[in-house]
C-alpha positions in Angstrom: -6.6 4.8 17.8 -3.8 5.1 15.2 -3.1 1.8 13.5 0.7 0.5 14.6 2.3 -2.2 12.3 4.3 -3.3 15.3 1.3 -3.8 17.5 1.5 -7.0 19.6 -2.2 -6.9 20.5 -4.5 -9.9 19.6 -7.7 -9.6 17.8 -9.5 -10.2 21.3 -7.1 -7.7 23.2 -7.8 -5.2 20.4 -11.5 -5.3 20.7 -11.3 -5.0 24.7 -9.0 -2.1 24.0 -11.8 -0.5 21.6 -14.4 -1.0 24.3 -12.1 0.9 26.7 -11.6 3.7 24.3 -15.4 4.2 23.7 -16.0 4.0 27.4 -13.6 6.2 28.9 -13.3 8.9 26.2 -17.0 9.8 26.0 -20.3 9.7 27.8 -22.5 6.9 26.8 -25.6 8.6 28.1 -25.7 11.3 25.5 -27.5 11.2 22.4 -24.9 10.9 19.6 -26.5 13.9 17.6 -27.2 16.4 20.3 -24.5 15.8 22.8 -22.4 18.8 23.3 -18.7 18.5 22.5 -16.2 17.9 25.3 -14.2 20.9 24.4 -15.2 24.7 23.9 -16.9 25.3 20.3 -17.6 28.9 20.4 -13.7 29.8 19.6 -13.9 27.4 16.3 -15.8 30.2 14.8 -13.0 32.6 14.7 -11.6 34.1 11.5 -8.0 33.0 11.9 -7.1 29.4 10.6 -8.0 26.8 13.1 -5.7 23.9 13.7 -7.0 20.9 15.6 -4.7 18.3 17.4 -5.6 15.4 19.5 -2.9 13.6 21.7 -2.7 10.7 23.7 -2.7 11.5 27.4 -2.2 7.9 28.6 1.3 8.3 27.3 3.5 10.8 29.5 4.7 12.4 26.3 1.4 13.2 25.0 2.0 11.8 21.4 -0.1 13.4 18.4 -2.8 10.8 17.2 -4.9 13.1 14.8 -4.2 16.6 13.1 -6.6 18.4 10.6 -5.8 19.8 7.1 -5.5 23.2 8.5 -2.5 22.1 10.8 -0.8 20.5 7.9 -1.4 23.5 5.4 -0.4 26.2 8.0 2.7 24.5 9.7 3.9 22.7 6.5 4.2 19.4 8.2 2.4 16.4 6.9 0.3 14.3 9.2 2.6 11.1 8.8 5.6 13.4 10.0 4.0 14.4 13.2 1.9 11.6 14.4 3.4 10.0 17.5 5.4 13.1 18.4 4.9 15.7 21.1 3.9 19.2 20.0 6.9 20.9 21.2 8.7 20.5 17.8 6.6 23.5 16.8 8.8 25.6 19.2 11.9 24.6 17.4 12.9 26.8 14.2 12.7 24.2 11.5 12.8 20.5 11.2 16.4 20.0 12.1 16.6 22.3 15.1 17.8 20.6 18.4 16.4 22.9 20.8 13.6 25.5 21.7 14.1 28.9 20.1 15.1 31.4 22.7 12.3 33.7 21.7 9.7 31.3 22.6 8.3 32.4 25.9 9.6 29.8 28.7 6.9 30.9 31.1 4.0 29.9 28.8 5.7 26.7 28.1 6.0 26.1 32.0 2.1 26.9 32.3 1.4 24.6 29.7 3.2 21.7 31.3 1.8 22.6 34.8 -1.9 22.5 33.2 -1.3 19.1 31.6 0.0 17.8 34.8 -2.8 19.0 36.8 -5.5 17.9 34.1 -6.8 21.4 33.8 -7.5 23.6 30.6 -4.9 25.9 29.2 -5.5 29.2 27.2 -2.6 31.3 26.0 -0.3 32.5 23.1 2.9 31.2 22.2 5.5 31.6 19.3 5.6 28.7 17.0 7.4 27.9 13.8 6.5 26.3 10.5 8.6 23.6 9.1 10.5 26.1 6.9 11.5 28.0 10.0 9.3 31.1 9.5 7.6 32.3 12.8 3.8 32.3 13.5 1.7 33.1 16.7 -0.2 30.2 17.9 -3.4 31.2 20.3 -3.6 27.9 21.9 -6.4 26.3 24.0 -5.9 22.7 25.5 -8.8 20.9 26.8 -8.5 17.5 28.9 -10.9 14.7 28.1 -11.8 12.8 31.1 -13.0 9.3 31.2 -15.7 7.6 33.5 -12.7 6.5 35.7 -11.6 10.2 36.3 -8.4 9.5 34.1 -7.5 11.8 31.4 -7.5 9.9 28.2 -7.0 12.6 25.5 -6.0 16.2 25.3 -7.6 18.5 22.5 -5.8 21.3 21.2 -7.2 24.2 19.3 -4.9 26.4 17.6 -5.6 29.8 16.0 -2.5 30.8 13.9 -1.7 34.4 12.8 1.4 35.9 11.4 4.1 36.9 13.8 5.5 40.4 13.3 9.1 39.2 13.8 11.9 39.4 11.4 14.3 36.6 12.0 15.8 36.2 8.6 16.0 33.1 6.6 16.9 29.7 8.4 20.5 28.6 7.8 20.5 26.5 4.7 17.5 28.4 3.0 17.1 31.4 1.0 15.1 34.7 1.4 13.2 33.8 -1.7 12.3 30.5 0.0 10.9 32.4 3.1 9.1 34.7 1.0 7.5 32.1 -0.8 6.4 30.3 2.5 5.0 33.9 3.8 2.9 34.1 0.6 1.5 30.9 1.2 0.6 31.6 4.9 -1.2 35.0 3.7 -2.9 33.1 1.0 -4.0 30.6 3.9 -5.1 33.4 6.0 -7.2 35.2 3.2 -9.5 32.1 3.0 -10.6 33.0 6.6 -11.0 36.9 6.2 -14.2 38.2 8.3 -15.8 39.4 5.0 -16.6 35.7 4.3 -19.9 34.4 4.7 -20.0 31.9 7.8 -20.9 29.2 5.6 -17.7 29.6 3.5 -15.3 29.3 6.3 -15.5 25.3 6.3 -12.0 24.6 7.3 -12.0 27.5 10.1 -15.3 25.8 11.5 -13.3 22.5 11.7 -15.0 19.8 13.8 -18.1 21.9 14.9 -19.1 22.2 11.3 -18.6 18.6 10.5 -20.6 17.3 13.4 -23.4 19.4 12.5 -23.9 17.2 9.6 -25.9 13.9 9.7 -24.5 10.7 10.2 -25.3 9.6 6.7 -23.7 12.6 5.1 -20.4 12.2 7.4 -20.2 8.6 6.4 -20.9 8.7 2.8 -19.8 12.0 1.9 -16.6 12.4 3.8 -15.4 9.2 5.8 -15.9 7.0 2.7 -13.2 8.9 0.8 -10.5 8.6 3.4 -8.0 5.7 3.5 -8.3 2.8 6.1 -5.6 4.4 8.1 -7.2 7.7 8.2 -10.4 6.1 9.2 -8.8 4.5 12.2 -7.3 7.9 13.2 -10.6 9.9 12.9 -12.3 7.3 15.2 -10.1 8.7 18.0 -11.4 12.2 17.9 -15.0 12.0 19.4 -17.4 9.4 20.5 -19.8 10.1 17.5 -16.9 9.7 14.9 -15.7 6.4 16.8 -19.3 4.9 16.5 -19.5 5.9 12.8 -16.0 4.3 12.1 -17.4 0.8 13.6 -19.9 0.6 10.7 -19.0 -2.4 8.6 -20.9 -0.8 5.4 -18.7 2.3 5.8 -15.5 -0.1 6.1 -16.7 -1.9 2.9 -17.0 1.2 0.9 -13.7 2.5 2.2 -11.8 -0.6 1.3 -13.5 -0.7 -2.2 -12.4 3.0 -2.8 -8.9 2.2 -1.6 -8.2 -1.3 -3.2 -10.6 -1.2 -6.0 -13.9 -3.0 -6.8 -12.2 -6.2 -8.1 -9.9 -6.7 -5.1 -12.9 -6.0 -2.7 -15.0 -8.6 -4.6 -12.4 -11.4 -4.3 -12.1 -10.5 -0.6 -15.6 -10.8 -0.1 -15.8 -14.2 -1.3 -12.9 -15.4 1.1 -14.0 -17.9 3.6 -14.4 -16.3 7.1 -14.1 -12.8 5.8 -17.5 -11.9 7.1 -16.8 -13.2 10.6 -13.8 -11.3 10.6 -15.5 -8.0 9.5 -14.1 -5.2 7.1 -12.8 -3.1 9.7 -10.5 -6.0 11.0 -9.6 -7.1 7.6 -8.5 -3.6 6.7 -6.4 -3.3 9.6 -4.6 -6.8 9.1 -4.1 -6.1 5.4 -2.8 -2.5 6.0 -0.3 -3.1 8.9 0.4 -7.0 7.9 0.6 -7.4 11.8 -0.9 -11.0 11.3 1.0 -12.2 8.3 2.6 -15.5 8.9 4.1 -18.3 6.9 2.9 -22.0 7.2 3.6 -25.0 5.3 0.6 -26.4 3.5 0.2 -30.1 2.9 -2.1 -31.1 -0.1 -2.7 -34.5 -1.8 -2.5 -35.5 -5.4 1.0 -34.9 -7.6 2.1 -33.0 -10.5 3.6 -35.6 -12.6 5.8 -36.1 -14.3 8.1 -33.9 -12.1 9.1 -30.5 -13.7 10.6 -26.9 -13.1 10.3 -23.7 -14.8 6.4 -23.9 -15.1 4.0 -21.0 -14.4 1.0 -20.6 -12.1 -1.6 -18.2 -11.3 -4.7 -17.9 -9.1 -8.2 -18.3 -10.3 -10.3 -17.1 -7.5 -9.2 -19.7 -4.6 -7.7 -22.3 -7.2 -4.3 -22.6 -8.2 -3.7 -23.4 -11.7 -0.3 -24.8 -13.0 0.6 -25.0 -16.7 3.6 -26.5 -18.5 7.2 -26.7 -17.5 10.5 -28.1 -18.2 10.6 -32.0 -17.4 13.5 -34.2 -17.7 16.3 -33.9 -20.3 14.5 -30.2 -21.1 11.3 -31.7 -22.2 8.8 -29.0 -22.7 5.3 -29.9 -21.0 1.7 -28.8 -22.0 -0.4 -30.2 -19.4 -2.8 -28.2 -16.8 -3.3 -28.8 -13.2 -5.5 -27.3 -10.7 -5.4 -27.0 -6.9 -8.7 -26.1 -5.2 -7.8 -24.5 -1.7 -11.4 -24.3 -0.8 -11.8 -28.0 -0.8 -11.8 -29.8 2.5 -8.8 -31.9 1.6 -7.1 -29.9 -1.2 -5.3 -32.1 -3.9 -3.6 -31.5 -7.3 -6.1 -32.4 -10.2 -4.8 -33.2 -13.6 -7.4 -31.3 -16.0 -8.3 -33.1 -19.0 -8.6 -30.0 -21.7 -8.9 -30.0 -25.4 -6.6 -28.6 -28.0 -3.5 -27.7 -25.3 -0.8 -25.3 -26.6 2.6 -26.8 -27.7 4.6 -27.6 -24.7 6.9 -24.8 -23.2 8.8 -23.5 -20.3 9.9 -20.0 -19.5 6.6 -18.6 -20.3 3.9 -16.7 -18.4 0.4 -17.8 -17.2 -2.0 -14.9 -16.2 -5.7 -14.7 -15.3 -8.1 -12.5 -17.1 -11.9 -11.9 -16.9 -12.6 -13.9 -13.9 -12.0 -17.7 -14.8 -9.8 -17.3 -18.1 -6.2 -18.1 -18.3 -3.9 -16.6 -20.9 -0.4 -18.3 -21.9 2.1 -16.4 -23.8 5.5 -17.2 -25.2 8.4 -19.3 -23.7 10.6 -21.9 -25.1 9.1 -25.0 -26.9 10.4 -28.0 -28.8 11.0 -25.7 -32.2 12.7 -22.9 -30.1 11.2 -19.7 -28.8 7.5 -18.7 -29.0 5.2 -15.7 -29.3 1.7 -17.2 -29.5 -1.3 -16.6 -27.3 -3.6 -19.2 -25.8 -6.7 -18.8 -23.7 -8.6 -21.4 -21.5 -12.0 -20.9 -19.8 -11.3 -23.1 -16.7 -15.2 -23.3 -16.0 -16.2 -24.2 -19.3 -17.4 -27.8 -19.8 -15.2 -29.2 -21.4 -12.3 -26.9 -20.8 -10.8 -26.1 -24.1 -7.6 -24.0 -25.1 -8.1 -21.6 -27.7 -5.3 -19.7 -29.7 -5.7 -16.1 -30.3 -4.1 -14.8 -33.5 -3.1 -11.3 -32.4 -1.9 -9.2 -35.0 1.7 -7.7 -35.2 3.0 -9.8 -32.3 6.0 -9.2 -30.5 9.3 -10.9 -31.0 9.2 -14.7 -29.8 10.6 -14.7 -26.2 11.2 -16.5 -22.9 11.8 -15.5 -19.5 9.7 -12.3 -19.9 7.4 -10.8 -17.4 3.6 -10.2 -17.8 0.6 -8.9 -15.8 -3.0 -8.1 -16.6 -4.8 -4.9 -16.5 -8.6 -4.1 -16.2 -9.1 -7.9 -16.2 -8.8 -7.8 -20.2 -5.7 -6.7 -21.2 -2.1 -8.6 -21.1 1.0 -6.7 -20.7 4.3 -8.4 -21.7 7.7 -7.0 -21.0 11.3 -7.7 -21.7 12.8 -11.4 -21.8 15.3 -13.1 -23.9 15.1 -13.5 -27.6 17.0 -15.5 -30.1 20.8 -15.8 -29.6 20.4 -14.7 -26.1 19.4 -11.1 -26.9 17.8 -9.2 -24.0 14.6 -7.1 -24.8 13.6 -4.0 -23.1 10.1 -3.5 -25.0 6.6 -3.2 -23.6 3.7 -4.7 -25.3 -0.2 -4.6 -24.7 -2.9 -6.9 -26.0 -6.4 -6.2 -25.4 -8.4 -9.5 -25.3 -11.8 -8.0 -25.2 -11.6 -7.0 -28.9 -13.0 -9.4 -31.3 -9.6 -9.4 -33.3 -6.9 -8.4 -30.7 -4.0 -6.5 -31.9 -0.7 -6.2 -30.3 0.5 -2.6 -29.5 3.9 -1.5 -28.4 3.7 1.2 -25.6 5.9 3.9 -27.2 8.1 5.5 -24.7 10.9 8.2 -25.0 13.1 6.3 -22.8 13.2 2.4 -21.7 14.9 0.6 -18.8 17.9 -1.6 -19.6 16.8 -4.7 -21.2 16.5 -7.7 -18.9 15.1 -11.0 -18.2 13.9 -12.9 -15.1 12.1 -9.6 -13.6 8.6 -9.2 -12.4 5.9 -6.7 -13.5 3.1 -5.8 -11.1 0.1 -3.7 -11.2 -0.7 -1.3 -8.5 -3.1 1.9 -8.3 -5.5 0.7 -10.8 -3.4 1.4 -14.0 0.1 1.7 -12.9 2.7 -1.1 -13.5 6.0 -1.6 -11.6 9.1 -3.4 -12.8 11.6 -4.9 -10.5 14.9 -6.6 -10.6 15.9 -9.3 -13.2 19.2 -9.8 -15.2 19.8 -6.6 -16.8 22.2 -5.4 -19.5 24.9 -2.9 -18.6 27.1 -2.1 -21.6 28.6 -5.4 -22.6 28.0 -7.0 -19.1 24.8 -8.3 -17.4 24.2 -7.9 -13.7 21.6 -8.8 -11.3 19.4 -5.8 -10.6 17.5 -4.3 -7.7 16.2 -1.4 -9.7 12.5 -0.3 -9.8 10.7 1.2 -12.5 7.2 2.5 -12.8 4.7 3.5 -15.7 1.4 5.1 -15.5 -0.9 3.5 -18.3 -3.6 5.9 -17.7 -1.6 8.9 -19.0 -2.1 10.0 -22.6 1.9 9.6 -23.2 3.0 6.8 -20.6 6.6 6.8 -19.8 8.9 4.8 -17.7 10.1 6.6 -14.4 13.0 5.1 -12.3 12.4 5.0 -8.8 15.7 3.5 -8.0 19.0 3.0 -10.0 22.0 5.3 -10.5 22.7 7.4 -13.4 19.2 6.8 -14.8 16.5 9.4 -15.8 14.7 10.4 -12.7 16.4 8.0 -10.5 16.6 8.3 -6.6 17.0 5.8 -3.9 14.1 5.3 -1.5 14.9 5.0 2.2 15.3 1.8 4.3 17.3 -1.2 3.2 16.9 -2.4 -0.5 16.7 -5.7 -1.4 19.9 -7.4 -2.8 20.1 -7.5 -6.5 18.1 -10.7 -7.9 16.4 -12.5 -10.6 13.5 -15.2 -10.9 12.1 -13.9 -7.7 8.5 -13.6 -6.6 6.5 -10.1 -6.7 3.1 -10.0 -4.8 0.6 -7.0 -5.2 -1.0 -6.2 -2.0 -4.2 -4.3 -1.5 -3.4 -0.6 -1.4 -0.8 -0.7 -3.9 2.2 -2.1 -2.1 4.7 -4.6 -3.6 6.2 -7.6 -1.7 9.5 -9.0 -3.1 10.6 -12.5 -2.1 13.3 -15.1 -3.1 14.9 -15.5 -6.3 18.7 -15.9 -7.3 20.7 -13.4 -5.2 24.1 -12.7 -5.4 26.5 -13.1 -2.6 25.6 -14.5 1.0 22.2 -12.7 1.1 19.2 -14.8 2.2 16.5 -15.0 -0.4 14.0 -15.9 2.2 13.8 -12.3 3.5 10.6 -10.3 2.6 10.8 -6.7 1.5 7.8 -4.3 1.1 7.7 -1.3 -1.1 4.8 1.4 -1.5 5.3 3.1 -4.9 2.4 5.2 -3.9 4.4 7.1 -1.3 6.0 10.5 -2.0 9.2 9.1 -1.1 8.8 5.3 -1.7 10.7 3.4 1.4 11.8 -0.1 1.5 10.7 -2.1 4.5 11.9 -5.5 5.6 9.0 -7.3 6.8 9.8 -9.9 9.6 7.1 -12.8 9.4 6.9 -15.5 11.7 6.3 -19.3 10.7 8.0 -21.5 8.3 9.1 -19.8 5.1 10.2 -21.7 1.8 13.8 -23.0 1.8 16.4 -20.8 0.0 15.6 -21.5 -3.7 15.1 -19.6 -7.0 12.5 -20.3 -9.7 9.6 -20.0 -7.3 6.0 -19.5 -8.8 3.6 -17.7 -6.9 -0.1 -16.4 -6.8 -2.3 -14.4 -4.7 -5.4 -16.5 -3.6 -8.5 -14.7 -2.4 -6.6 -11.4 -1.8 -5.3 -12.7 1.5 -3.0 -15.6 0.9 0.2 -15.7 -1.3 0.9 -19.3 -2.3 4.5 -20.1 -3.3 5.2 -23.3 -5.0 8.0 -24.9 -6.8 11.6 -23.7 -6.8 15.2 -25.1 -7.3 18.0 -25.4 -5.0 20.5 -26.5 -7.6 20.3 -30.1 -6.4 16.6 -30.7 -6.3 13.3 -29.4 -7.6 10.6 -28.9 -4.7 7.4 -28.8 -6.7 6.0 -31.1 -3.8 6.4 -28.3 -1.2 3.8 -25.5 -0.9 4.0 -22.8 1.3 1.5 -20.0 2.2 1.9 -16.5 3.4 -1.0 -15.7 5.1 -1.8 -11.8 5.2 -5.0 -11.8 7.2 -4.1 -14.8 9.4 -7.6 -14.7 11.4 -9.3 -15.3 8.0 -8.2 -19.0 7.7 
């Protein structure tokens, strides 16, 4: 079953539906390893490229729920472009055609329709078109899959594609050269399946048959474990054996670790209730965000004296708050901890040795498990560029200054993030006399004598303050928003920039922003320009934007989601039920246990809201 982010099923209904799928699609009495496939296998050994498609027969329009790599390679359509659609689009010449091409045999189309309605097998040949409009012949075999209740649950299509000896000329809007390239690609695909190849080398052509000849262990560890959580959910709809394999919790744990990283998986493993929920369900909820909900959290204790412009971060399931701006711009230097694993969480003032000078407009980050690192901000004597580290689990906890060589300029309202659990990255901010900065520095805290290093780039985003810096995809960082310089003026920004620090020569790339190198505009409704907002990194590389100082009448409580790993990143508005924080800016946030985003503080212009704590539960059934 393909995951649907708009699903309304509850966890219990989902489990019941899974049981129905397992009982209706396949015969439980057959042995998983020796049972014959419920569709003809002999034709999979042909020498033409073999496309493999599964459709949902419960839906009258037979939407596609799975396609294999050969289908994508030959047709030019990616899986995400066709899932949920009827296969008839292959009868249209190009993705923008509105009707079936006149050369497609209508008698064959009528026969396909009749066979589907009567629940019988179809075999025939039909003219199809690739995404670029070039023609090909599709020798098609459709086999209905019956459940125990004699209802057809799925239809499996096996497609043998060959070149069509038809010259239709280029599709309007394309060139002859482009059509020739497409033809060359198809011939290259065909060459991989020429009869002269040994049978063992026709891996793609053998398709599902070849895969199912492997042992369960090989399929799970060598093939399925390398797929994404969404792909695993789709593969489970193909046949009973794959369905059973995709229910294995150990497989799901490996899939999650490969997709999200070992550190995220380790944190999730320690979340209370995660074992009861299971990796499969957890992967679904964190992928689709179907269970996300806001709730207001009541905690004991107090952070006194009252303050704003503090920084907070998560250490495991603890929220740590440091510093801030008190009454009459008094810089604070105290540390508070809130343990959310406690039966009755309450703020505790932590007595620490050698605290840093008081400050506000600084950043607080977590490195190496339980260590906190503070950088910069504005103190009693002006702007700062010092670094202090605290081991929260030490007895007693003691702040220690790190004398990093070649430090960046003193600054406040900058952004920072941590990489690999050991490296601090600092970007932008406001220097003396209100000058905005555009530099990016890295400090490796694992070194005996850390040295600041500016990351050299050929081009920098416009200088800014009040923006966010997030890590995704292991060693990639994403910058969003802030108050950016534009000539002599400063404007709120909604631009997105990314940098891959695993490259030999890292460079900033503009995902959005008119007139900038490499700029483009992702689809969807982009967030209104803002600063002092919240950016939350989710498993799988997605970034969640919330709150901040927003221009005009736009609501800052709206959630926006962006996946920068997509080929064409698309903004998505996330509608989450519950009680979100009030309209405010200057929120501080942190992700606790990988499943909860804690939002605290904020300023309405009339009051500070440090006593209010809100939680965005990403996997609500864990709590």
